[in-house]
C-alpha positions as CSV (number, residue, x, y, z in Angstrom):
1,X,-127.8,117.8,-85.2
2,X,-126.1,115.3,-87.4
3,X,-123.3,117.8,-88.7
4,X,-122.8,119.1,-85.0
5,X,-122.3,115.6,-83.9
6,X,-119.6,114.7,-86.6
7,X,-118.4,117.9,-86.1
8,X,-118.1,117.3,-82.4
9,X,-116.1,114.0,-83.3
10,X,-113.5,115.4,-85.7
11,X,-112.9,117.8,-82.7
12,X,-112.3,115.2,-80.1
13,X,-110.2,112.7,-82.2
14,X,-107.9,115.7,-82.1
15,X,-107.8,116.3,-77.8
16,X,-106.4,113.9,-75.0
17,X,-108.0,111.8,-73.2
18,X,-110.8,111.9,-76.3
19,X,-108.5,110.9,-78.7
20,X,-108.4,107.0,-76.8
21,X,-111.8,106.4,-76.3
22,X,-112.9,103.5,-78.6
23,X,-115.1,104.7,-81.3
24,X,-119.0,103.5,-79.8
25,X,-117.8,105.8,-76.1
26,X,-116.0,108.5,-78.4
27,X,-119.6,109.0,-80.7
28,X,-121.8,109.0,-77.4
29,X,-119.6,111.4,-75.4
30,X,-119.9,114.1,-78.9
31,X,-123.6,113.4,-78.7
32,X,-123.3,114.4,-75.0
33,X,-121.6,117.7,-75.5
34,X,-123.4,120.8,-76.1
35,X,-121.8,124.2,-77.5
36,X,-122.3,127.1,-76.0
37,X,-120.7,131.0,-77.7
38,X,-119.6,133.8,-75.2
39,X,-118.8,137.5,-76.2
40,X,-115.6,138.8,-75.6
41,X,-115.5,140.0,-72.1
42,X,-118.0,138.1,-70.8
43,X,-118.3,135.5,-68.1
44,X,-118.5,131.9,-68.5
45,X,-118.7,130.8,-64.4
46,X,-118.3,133.2,-61.7
47,X,-116.0,131.5,-58.6
48,X,-117.8,129.3,-55.8
49,X,-120.8,129.3,-58.0
50,X,-122.3,125.4,-59.0
51,X,-120.9,124.1,-62.5
52,X,-123.1,122.5,-64.6
53,X,-120.1,120.3,-66.5
54,X,-116.4,120.4,-68.0
55,X,-115.8,123.5,-70.9
56,X,-113.6,122.7,-73.5
57,X,-112.1,125.2,-75.6
58,X,-113.2,124.8,-79.2
59,X,-112.4,128.6,-80.3
60,X,-111.0,131.9,-79.3
61,X,-109.6,131.8,-75.5
62,X,-110.3,132.1,-72.0
63,X,-108.7,134.2,-69.3
64,X,-109.1,131.9,-65.9
65,X,-108.3,133.9,-62.7
66,X,-108.7,132.5,-59.0
67,X,-110.7,133.6,-56.2
68,X,-108.9,137.2,-55.5
69,X,-108.6,137.8,-59.3
70,X,-105.5,136.7,-60.1
71,X,-104.5,135.1,-63.1
72,X,-104.0,131.7,-63.3
73,X,-103.6,131.0,-66.9
74,X,-104.7,131.9,-70.6
75,X,-106.2,129.0,-72.0
76,X,-107.1,127.9,-76.2
77,X,-108.0,125.7,-78.5
78,X,-108.2,122.4,-76.9
79,X,-107.5,123.2,-73.2
80,X,-110.1,122.2,-70.3
81,X,-111.2,123.7,-67.4
82,X,-113.5,123.3,-64.8
83,X,-112.7,119.8,-63.8
84,X,-111.5,121.2,-60.5
85,X,-114.7,122.2,-59.3
86,X,-116.8,119.1,-60.4
87,X,-114.3,116.8,-59.0
88,X,-114.6,118.4,-55.6
89,X,-118.2,119.9,-54.4
90,X,-119.5,120.8,-57.9
91,X,-118.4,124.7,-57.4
92,X,-116.3,126.4,-59.6
93,X,-113.2,126.6,-57.9
94,X,-112.0,129.6,-60.3
95,X,-114.0,132.0,-62.4
96,X,-113.8,131.6,-66.1
97,X,-114.3,134.9,-68.6
98,X,-113.7,134.8,-72.3
99,X,-111.4,137.1,-73.6
100,X,-111.9,137.3,-77.0
101,X,-115.4,135.2,-79.4
102,X,-114.9,132.2,-77.8
103,X,-116.9,128.7,-78.7
104,X,-116.7,125.9,-75.8
105,X,-117.8,122.8,-75.8
106,X,-119.7,121.9,-72.6
107,X,-119.7,117.9,-71.4
108,X,-122.4,117.3,-68.5
109,X,-121.0,116.4,-64.9
110,X,-122.7,112.8,-64.6
111,X,-121.3,111.9,-68.5
112,X,-117.7,113.5,-67.2
113,X,-117.8,111.3,-63.9
114,X,-118.4,108.0,-66.1
115,X,-115.3,108.8,-67.9
116,X,-113.1,109.3,-64.7
117,X,-114.3,106.2,-63.5
118,X,-114.7,103.7,-66.4
119,X,-111.3,105.1,-68.3
120,X,-108.0,105.2,-67.1
121,X,-106.6,108.0,-69.0
122,X,-109.2,110.5,-68.0
123,X,-108.5,109.9,-64.6
124,X,-104.5,110.1,-64.9
125,X,-105.5,112.9,-67.4
126,X,-107.9,115.1,-64.8
127,X,-106.4,114.2,-61.6
128,X,-105.5,117.1,-60.0
129,X,-104.7,115.3,-56.2
130,X,-101.9,117.4,-54.3
131,X,-98.6,114.6,-53.7
132,X,-100.1,112.5,-56.5
133,X,-96.7,110.7,-58.4
134,X,-97.2,110.9,-61.9
135,X,-94.2,110.0,-63.8
136,X,-92.9,111.9,-66.6
137,X,-90.8,109.0,-67.5
138,X,-91.6,106.5,-70.5
139,X,-89.2,104.3,-70.1
140,X,-90.9,103.0,-66.7
141,X,-94.7,103.0,-67.8
142,X,-96.0,99.8,-68.1
143,X,-97.0,98.9,-71.5
144,X,-100.8,98.7,-70.7
145,X,-101.2,102.3,-69.3
146,X,-99.7,103.1,-73.3
147,X,-102.0,101.5,-74.7
148,X,-104.5,104.1,-76.5
149,X,-107.9,102.4,-77.7
150,X,-109.7,98.9,-78.3
151,X,-107.6,97.6,-81.0
152,X,-109.0,96.7,-84.0
153,X,-108.1,93.4,-85.9
154,X,-109.7,91.3,-89.2
155,X,-109.3,88.2,-90.4
156,X,-107.0,87.0,-93.1
157,X,-109.2,86.1,-95.6
158,X,-110.4,90.3,-95.9
159,X,-110.1,92.3,-98.3
160,X,-107.4,94.9,-98.6
161,X,-110.0,97.0,-99.7
162,X,-112.0,96.2,-96.6
163,X,-108.8,96.6,-94.5
164,X,-107.9,100.1,-96.2
165,X,-111.4,101.3,-95.4
166,X,-111.6,99.7,-91.7
167,X,-108.8,102.1,-90.6
168,X,-110.1,105.1,-93.0
169,X,-113.1,104.9,-90.7
170,X,-111.8,104.3,-87.5
171,X,-109.1,107.1,-87.9
172,X,-105.8,104.1,-87.1
173,X,-103.1,103.0,-89.4
174,X,-102.6,99.4,-88.8
175,X,-104.7,96.4,-88.2
176,X,-104.6,92.6,-86.5
177,X,-104.9,89.8,-88.3
178,X,-106.7,87.1,-86.4
179,X,-107.7,84.0,-86.0
180,X,-111.2,83.3,-84.8
181,X,-110.1,82.6,-80.9
182,X,-108.3,86.2,-81.4
183,X,-104.8,84.7,-81.6
184,X,-102.4,87.4,-83.6
185,X,-101.3,85.9,-87.1
186,X,-99.6,89.1,-88.6
187,X,-100.5,93.0,-88.7
188,X,-101.4,95.2,-91.9
189,X,-100.7,98.4,-92.2
190,X,-101.4,101.5,-94.3
191,X,-97.1,101.2,-95.4
192,X,-98.0,97.7,-96.7
193,X,-101.8,98.4,-98.8
194,X,-99.4,101.5,-100.2
195,X,-96.0,100.0,-101.0
196,X,-97.6,96.1,-101.6
197,X,-100.8,96.1,-103.0
198,X,-100.8,100.1,-104.8
199,X,-97.6,99.8,-105.7
200,X,-97.6,96.1,-107.3
201,X,-100.8,97.1,-109.1
202,X,-102.2,93.9,-106.9
203,X,-106.1,93.9,-107.3
204,X,-108.4,95.5,-104.2
205,X,-110.0,91.7,-103.4
206,X,-106.5,90.1,-102.5
207,X,-106.4,88.9,-98.7
208,X,-104.8,90.7,-96.4
209,X,-102.9,87.3,-95.7
210,X,-100.8,88.0,-98.8
211,X,-99.4,91.6,-98.1
212,X,-99.4,91.4,-93.9
213,X,-96.2,90.9,-91.6
214,X,-96.8,87.7,-90.5
215,X,-95.5,86.9,-87.1
216,X,-94.6,90.4,-85.6
217,X,-92.6,90.9,-82.9
218,X,-94.9,91.3,-79.4
219,X,-95.1,92.8,-75.9
220,X,-97.4,91.5,-72.9
221,X,-99.0,93.9,-71.3
222,X,-97.0,93.9,-68.0
223,X,-93.7,95.2,-70.0
224,X,-91.6,98.3,-70.0
225,X,-92.3,101.3,-72.2
226,X,-88.5,101.1,-72.4
227,X,-88.9,97.6,-74.2
228,X,-91.3,99.5,-76.7
229,X,-88.7,102.6,-77.5
230,X,-86.0,99.6,-78.2
231,X,-87.6,97.5,-80.7
232,X,-88.8,100.2,-82.5
233,X,-85.7,101.8,-82.7
234,X,-83.9,98.9,-82.9
235,X,-86.1,97.4,-85.4
236,X,-87.4,100.8,-86.9
237,X,-90.6,99.9,-86.8
238,X,-93.9,102.3,-86.1
239,X,-96.3,99.7,-84.9
240,X,-95.9,97.0,-81.5
241,X,-98.8,94.5,-81.2
242,X,-99.9,93.6,-78.0
243,X,-100.4,90.5,-76.7
244,X,-101.4,88.3,-73.7
245,X,-101.3,84.3,-73.8
246,X,-101.3,84.7,-77.7
247,X,-103.9,87.2,-77.8
248,X,-103.9,90.0,-79.7
249,X,-105.1,92.4,-77.1
250,X,-103.8,96.0,-78.3
251,X,-101.3,98.1,-80.3
252,X,-99.0,100.6,-79.7
253,X,-98.0,103.1,-82.5
254,X,-95.8,106.6,-82.1
255,X,-98.5,108.5,-82.0
256,X,-99.4,106.9,-79.0
257,X,-96.0,107.5,-77.4
258,X,-96.8,110.9,-78.7
259,X,-99.5,111.7,-76.8
260,X,-98.1,110.1,-74.0
261,X,-94.9,113.0,-74.1
262,X,-98.1,115.6,-74.3
263,X,-99.5,114.1,-71.2
264,X,-96.5,113.9,-69.8
265,X,-95.4,117.9,-70.0
266,X,-99.1,118.8,-69.5
267,X,-98.2,117.1,-65.6
268,X,-95.3,119.5,-65.4
269,X,-97.8,122.2,-66.0
270,X,-100.3,120.8,-63.6
271,X,-97.7,120.8,-60.8
272,X,-96.5,124.3,-61.6
273,X,-100.6,125.6,-61.4
274,X,-100.7,124.0,-58.2
275,X,-97.5,125.3,-56.4
276,X,-97.5,127.3,-53.8
277,X,-94.4,128.1,-52.9
278,X,-91.0,129.1,-55.2
279,X,-89.4,125.4,-53.9
280,X,-92.3,123.6,-55.2
281,X,-91.8,125.5,-58.8
282,X,-88.6,124.8,-59.0
283,X,-88.5,120.7,-58.1
284,X,-90.5,120.7,-61.4
285,X,-88.8,122.6,-63.7
286,X,-85.4,120.6,-62.7
287,X,-87.7,117.9,-64.8
288,X,-87.3,119.7,-68.0
289,X,-84.3,118.5,-69.1
290,X,-85.9,114.3,-68.5
291,X,-88.8,115.4,-70.9
292,X,-86.6,117.1,-73.7
293,X,-84.7,113.4,-73.4
294,X,-88.4,111.9,-73.8
295,X,-89.8,114.0,-76.4
296,X,-86.2,114.0,-78.4
297,X,-86.2,109.9,-78.2
298,X,-89.8,109.9,-78.8
299,X,-88.6,111.1,-82.2
300,X,-91.4,114.6,-82.1
301,X,-90.4,117.2,-84.3
302,X,-88.9,120.5,-83.2
303,X,-91.6,122.1,-83.5
304,X,-93.1,120.1,-81.2
305,X,-90.6,119.7,-78.1
306,X,-89.6,122.9,-78.6
307,X,-93.6,124.4,-78.0
308,X,-93.9,121.7,-74.8
309,X,-91.2,122.9,-73.2
310,X,-92.4,126.7,-74.0
311,X,-95.8,125.8,-72.5
312,X,-94.4,124.9,-68.8
313,X,-92.0,128.6,-69.3
314,X,-95.2,130.3,-69.6
315,X,-97.1,128.6,-67.1
316,X,-93.7,129.2,-64.2
317,X,-94.7,133.1,-65.8
318,X,-98.4,132.9,-64.9
319,X,-97.8,131.3,-61.9
320,X,-95.4,133.6,-60.6
321,X,-97.2,136.4,-61.8
322,X,-100.5,134.9,-59.5
323,X,-97.9,134.6,-56.5
324,X,-97.0,138.9,-57.1
325,X,-100.1,140.0,-57.1
326,X,-100.6,137.7,-53.8
327,X,-98.0,139.9,-52.2
328,X,-98.0,142.9,-53.6
329,X,-101.8,143.5,-53.9
330,X,-103.8,143.8,-57.3
331,X,-102.2,146.0,-59.8
332,X,-103.0,149.9,-59.8
333,X,-103.4,149.9,-63.3
334,X,-103.8,147.1,-66.2
335,X,-100.8,145.8,-67.3
336,X,-99.2,142.9,-69.8
337,X,-96.7,141.3,-69.3
338,X,-94.8,139.8,-72.4
339,X,-91.8,136.8,-73.4
340,X,-89.5,137.8,-76.1
341,X,-86.6,135.7,-77.6
342,X,-87.2,132.0,-77.8
343,X,-90.1,132.1,-75.1
344,X,-91.8,134.6,-77.7
345,X,-91.3,132.6,-80.6
346,X,-92.4,129.4,-79.0
347,X,-88.8,127.7,-79.6
348,X,-87.1,127.1,-76.4
349,X,-85.1,123.9,-75.7
350,X,-83.0,122.8,-72.2
351,X,-80.9,125.9,-72.7
352,X,-82.7,128.9,-72.5
353,X,-82.5,132.9,-70.4
354,X,-85.3,134.8,-69.9
355,X,-86.1,137.8,-72.1
356,X,-89.3,139.8,-70.8
357,X,-91.2,143.3,-70.5
358,X,-93.5,145.4,-69.5
359,X,-96.4,147.3,-71.3
360,X,-98.7,149.3,-68.5
361,X,-101.6,151.0,-68.6
362,X,-101.3,155.2,-69.8
363,X,-102.8,156.0,-66.7
364,X,-100.1,154.7,-64.6
365,X,-98.4,157.4,-62.5
366,X,-94.9,158.0,-61.0
367,X,-96.5,156.5,-57.5
368,X,-97.6,153.6,-59.8
369,X,-94.3,152.4,-60.6
370,X,-93.1,151.0,-57.1
371,X,-95.4,148.8,-57.4
372,X,-94.5,147.0,-60.9
373,X,-90.9,147.4,-60.3
374,X,-91.1,145.2,-57.2
375,X,-93.1,142.7,-59.8
376,X,-91.2,142.9,-61.8
377,X,-88.6,141.3,-59.4
378,X,-90.3,139.1,-58.0
379,X,-91.0,137.6,-61.1
380,X,-87.9,137.8,-62.7
381,X,-85.7,136.3,-60.1
382,X,-88.8,133.6,-59.3
383,X,-87.7,132.8,-63.0
384,X,-84.2,132.6,-62.1
385,X,-84.1,130.5,-59.5
386,X,-86.9,128.2,-62.1
387,X,-83.2,128.0,-64.0
388,X,-84.5,130.3,-67.0
389,X,-81.2,132.9,-66.3
390,X,-81.2,136.6,-66.1
391,X,-80.8,138.2,-69.3
392,X,-76.9,139.1,-69.9
393,X,-78.3,141.9,-71.2
394,X,-80.6,143.1,-68.7
395,X,-83.4,142.5,-71.9
396,X,-86.1,142.0,-68.6
397,X,-89.0,144.0,-66.8
398,X,-86.8,144.8,-64.2
399,X,-84.8,147.1,-66.3
400,X,-86.4,150.2,-66.3
401,X,-86.5,150.7,-69.7
402,X,-88.7,147.4,-70.5
403,X,-91.5,148.6,-68.0
404,X,-92.9,151.4,-69.3
405,X,-96.5,153.0,-70.2
406,X,-97.9,152.1,-73.8
407,X,-97.4,155.5,-75.0
408,X,-93.8,155.0,-74.4
409,X,-93.1,151.4,-76.0
410,X,-94.9,153.2,-79.2
411,X,-92.2,155.7,-79.5
412,X,-89.3,153.1,-78.9
413,X,-91.2,151.2,-81.5
414,X,-91.4,154.5,-83.9
415,X,-87.7,155.7,-83.1
416,X,-86.4,152.1,-84.1
417,X,-87.8,152.2,-86.8
418,X,-87.5,155.5,-88.4
419,X,-83.8,155.7,-87.3
420,X,-82.6,151.7,-87.8
421,X,-79.3,152.2,-86.4
422,X,-77.2,149.1,-85.3
423,X,-79.0,149.2,-81.2
424,X,-82.6,149.8,-83.1
425,X,-81.8,146.7,-85.5
426,X,-80.4,145.2,-82.5
427,X,-84.0,145.2,-80.1
428,X,-86.1,145.3,-82.9
429,X,-84.7,141.5,-83.6
430,X,-85.8,141.0,-80.1
431,X,-88.9,142.9,-79.6
432,X,-90.9,142.4,-82.8
433,X,-91.2,138.4,-81.4
434,X,-93.4,139.6,-78.5
435,X,-96.2,137.6,-76.8
436,X,-98.6,138.2,-74.4
437,X,-97.9,136.0,-71.2
438,X,-99.7,136.8,-68.2
439,X,-101.9,140.6,-66.9
440,X,-105.3,141.3,-68.9
441,X,-103.9,144.6,-71.0
442,X,-104.1,142.6,-74.2
443,X,-106.0,144.9,-76.3
444,X,-102.4,147.2,-76.0
445,X,-100.3,144.6,-77.2
446,X,-102.6,144.3,-80.2
447,X,-103.0,147.9,-81.1
448,X,-99.1,148.2,-81.1
449,X,-98.5,145.5,-82.6
450,X,-100.8,146.5,-85.7
451,X,-99.4,150.2,-86.1
452,X,-95.9,148.6,-85.3
453,X,-96.2,146.4,-88.3
454,X,-97.5,148.8,-90.6
455,X,-94.6,151.7,-90.0
456,X,-92.4,148.9,-90.4
457,X,-93.5,147.5,-93.3
458,X,-94.0,151.0,-94.9
459,X,-90.0,151.6,-94.4
460,X,-88.4,150.4,-96.8
461,X,-85.3,151.6,-95.2
462,X,-85.9,150.2,-91.6
463,X,-86.5,146.7,-93.7
464,X,-83.1,147.0,-95.6
465,X,-81.0,147.6,-92.5
466,X,-83.4,144.6,-90.5
467,X,-82.3,142.2,-93.0
468,X,-78.7,143.5,-93.2
469,X,-78.5,142.9,-89.8
470,X,-79.9,139.1,-90.3
471,X,-77.1,138.2,-92.8
472,X,-75.2,138.7,-90.1
473,X,-75.8,135.2,-88.9
474,X,-74.0,133.0,-91.6
475,X,-74.7,129.3,-91.6
476,X,-71.3,127.5,-90.7
477,X,-69.9,126.7,-94.1
478,X,-66.2,126.4,-95.2
479,X,-64.7,127.0,-98.6
480,X,-62.8,124.0,-97.8
481,X,-64.1,121.5,-95.6
482,X,-67.7,120.7,-95.1
483,X,-68.0,122.8,-92.1
484,X,-66.5,126.2,-90.5
485,X,-65.9,125.1,-86.9
486,X,-65.1,127.3,-83.7
487,X,-61.0,127.6,-84.4
488,X,-60.2,127.9,-80.6
489,X,-61.3,127.5,-77.1
490,X,-63.4,125.8,-75.0
491,X,-65.5,124.7,-78.3
492,X,-62.8,124.4,-80.6
493,X,-63.6,122.1,-83.6
494,X,-67.3,122.5,-82.6
495,X,-70.3,124.1,-84.7
496,X,-72.8,126.3,-82.5
497,X,-76.0,125.2,-83.1
498,X,-77.8,128.3,-82.0
499,X,-76.1,131.3,-83.5
500,X,-75.2,129.7,-86.6
501,X,-77.8,127.2,-86.9
502,X,-80.9,127.9,-86.2
503,X,-80.8,131.7,-85.6
504,X,-80.3,132.5,-89.1
505,X,-83.7,130.9,-90.6
506,X,-85.5,132.5,-87.1
507,X,-84.2,136.1,-88.8
508,X,-85.1,135.1,-92.1
509,X,-88.5,134.1,-91.3
510,X,-88.9,137.8,-89.5
511,X,-87.9,139.4,-92.3
512,X,-91.0,137.9,-93.8
513,X,-92.9,138.6,-91.3
514,X,-92.2,142.7,-91.7
515,X,-92.5,142.4,-95.4
516,X,-95.8,141.0,-95.2
517,X,-97.1,142.5,-91.9
518,X,-98.0,138.6,-90.5
519,X,-98.6,138.3,-87.0
520,X,-97.4,135.0,-85.9
521,X,-94.7,135.1,-84.0
522,X,-93.0,131.5,-84.3
523,X,-90.6,130.5,-86.9
524,X,-92.2,128.1,-88.6
525,X,-95.8,129.6,-88.8
526,X,-94.0,132.7,-89.9
527,X,-92.3,130.7,-93.1
528,X,-95.9,129.1,-93.4
529,X,-97.6,132.2,-93.4
530,X,-94.8,134.0,-95.6
531,X,-96.0,131.6,-98.2
532,X,-99.5,132.1,-97.9
533,X,-99.5,135.6,-98.8
534,X,-96.3,135.4,-101.2
535,X,-93.6,137.1,-99.7
536,X,-91.6,133.5,-100.7
537,X,-92.5,130.9,-103.2
538,X,-94.0,127.7,-102.1
539,X,-90.3,126.1,-103.0
540,X,-88.2,128.3,-101.1
541,X,-90.9,127.9,-98.1
542,X,-90.7,124.0,-98.1
543,X,-86.8,123.7,-98.6
544,X,-86.3,126.6,-95.7
545,X,-88.6,124.6,-93.3
546,X,-87.2,121.5,-93.9
547,X,-83.5,123.0,-93.4
548,X,-84.8,124.5,-90.5
549,X,-86.4,121.4,-88.8
550,X,-83.2,119.1,-89.4
551,X,-81.1,121.5,-87.7
552,X,-83.5,122.5,-85.0
553,X,-83.5,118.6,-85.0
554,X,-80.0,117.5,-84.9
555,X,-79.4,120.7,-81.9
556,X,-81.7,119.4,-79.9
557,X,-80.4,115.3,-80.2
558,X,-77.1,116.8,-78.9
559,X,-78.7,118.2,-76.0
560,X,-80.5,115.1,-75.0
561,X,-77.5,113.1,-75.3
562,X,-75.7,115.6,-72.9
563,X,-78.2,115.1,-71.0
564,X,-78.0,111.6,-70.6
565,X,-74.6,111.7,-70.1
566,X,-75.1,113.6,-66.8
567,X,-73.8,116.7,-68.4
568,X,-75.4,120.3,-69.1
569,X,-76.7,120.6,-71.9
570,X,-75.4,123.4,-74.8
571,X,-76.0,124.4,-78.2
572,X,-72.3,123.3,-79.6
573,X,-72.3,120.3,-82.2
574,X,-69.2,118.1,-83.3
575,X,-69.4,117.4,-86.5
576,X,-66.8,114.3,-86.3
577,X,-70.1,112.9,-83.7
578,X,-71.7,112.7,-87.1
579,X,-71.9,110.0,-89.3
580,X,-71.0,110.7,-93.0
581,X,-74.9,110.5,-93.9
582,X,-76.1,113.2,-90.8
583,X,-72.9,115.6,-91.8
584,X,-74.0,115.9,-95.4
585,X,-77.9,116.4,-94.3
586,X,-76.4,119.1,-92.0
587,X,-74.5,120.3,-94.6
588,X,-77.3,120.5,-97.3
589,X,-79.8,122.4,-95.2
590,X,-76.8,124.9,-94.4
591,X,-76.8,125.2,-97.4
592,X,-80.7,125.8,-98.4
593,X,-80.6,128.8,-95.3
594,X,-77.4,130.2,-96.9
595,X,-79.4,130.3,-100.6
596,X,-82.4,131.6,-99.1
597,X,-80.3,134.2,-97.5
598,X,-78.6,135.5,-100.5
599,X,-82.0,135.4,-102.2
600,X,-83.4,138.0,-99.7
601,X,-79.8,140.2,-99.7
602,X,-81.0,141.1,-103.2
603,X,-84.3,141.9,-102.4
604,X,-86.1,138.9,-104.3
605,X,-86.8,136.5,-101.2
606,X,-87.1,133.4,-103.5
607,X,-90.7,134.4,-104.8
608,X,-90.0,133.4,-108.2
């Protein structure tokens, strides 16, 4: 049906590498996909059976296991699977099962292979050959490899109305302006149409020649990614045309750089999933600081940077679980490995220790516990070797307290909520950020989460104590000076951008989630959900999200500076290193956070 085809096109435009296809090819590919639905627990395909195409998750979740039943990955929307079998011998290299109601789009094998052979972006994305060296540094990439799609152009006589429609229909933000010989004369962007046409009230019949940027700076296909970054940063531009002997052959945008960075993180995950030894995995995680530098240098939002870095930690954890089960054998009862803290919130940066726990099926026996103690040690020690340091407070699955049957976890949360002493407040602030990573007992967590949120929201005394605990982390605002910096020690005259920067917002978002019984664990997602649920006003949520983004961005930028200087990244920022404007913006962000803390401290939560 035409409606299905259009829906497929709209979805594929948000998925890499389909977003790099020319429009005509994208339409053809969209028509080739067939839609399949799977009930929770149903098999999508079985290990070592013929696989008929490439699967793309549109909705739901898919559990991928290896030939021994070991969990390989948990996939969600926009994730592909099945390519290994197709590219090897046509037989499934894994087993796939829907873990909830799932919709997949299936691309026939011949079409998939044709795309691999025709488009380098597809070959780069899906090629899983061991030993292949894939650069994750955009600075060393050839410009030709970064061009995302065939360029769109118009003539100087094209009207601004036609140009706007061309951009809308092709989902692009700029056009090259060329002569009959395809020589580049200028470029016109959506910003030009807004600032020079709409703002000045020009007629829609105005020629683009009147509003275009004439004689723009350009690069040849043989230039490096570093040239792109330098020009965009120095000239403060977001569109850079590519020319060959004067002919317009491509356009690089900041969106293209974003796509490349996402693929780079995917390549790290690919290498983690295929690692056979711990040393191979540590070699991958050693590249995370450079990935952070790339992502920050590409001006990605902090939510994108921390999500991509957390995805790698998730992949490492799941791979270690697979290795542990291979060594120990199948688990005696179902279990669920969960992350809490920054990994649980999908907010990891280059500085992260590990916080995790195990929820075990209630059928577990005393004799079974030896298995899970061994599994926890293998995984936690492996994470430590990969750079995720052991938690100083032993908030890890290796601590017997955090490796317990479901019934014990129910008692934990019930006790913390009914008796909110300081320890209960501290533990709740960590454990309310739980997120499942691996294992087959997802239903255990969903039931526990629903029960716990209901209990917490109904206990006003508990919420009050949690709120009081959250307000102990305050923004570093001084009474006389702009900032209250650390007064002594190694970090004298610095701000702790974690404990006094992002953590106050994290704490506020957690309280809103408790008040509204909201399911997200990610801070930005919690703030948006709180707005939608009426826990926080639209203005309050908007201001707090903007403040959080600025604080988190400056924290990440400071880490990137330290990494590029050859130093270990940390969370300490010297205000003296900032410009006057940056200090002013940072202080304004801290003021917003303090204002929201004051509101919730007085029971208002800025709902007015």
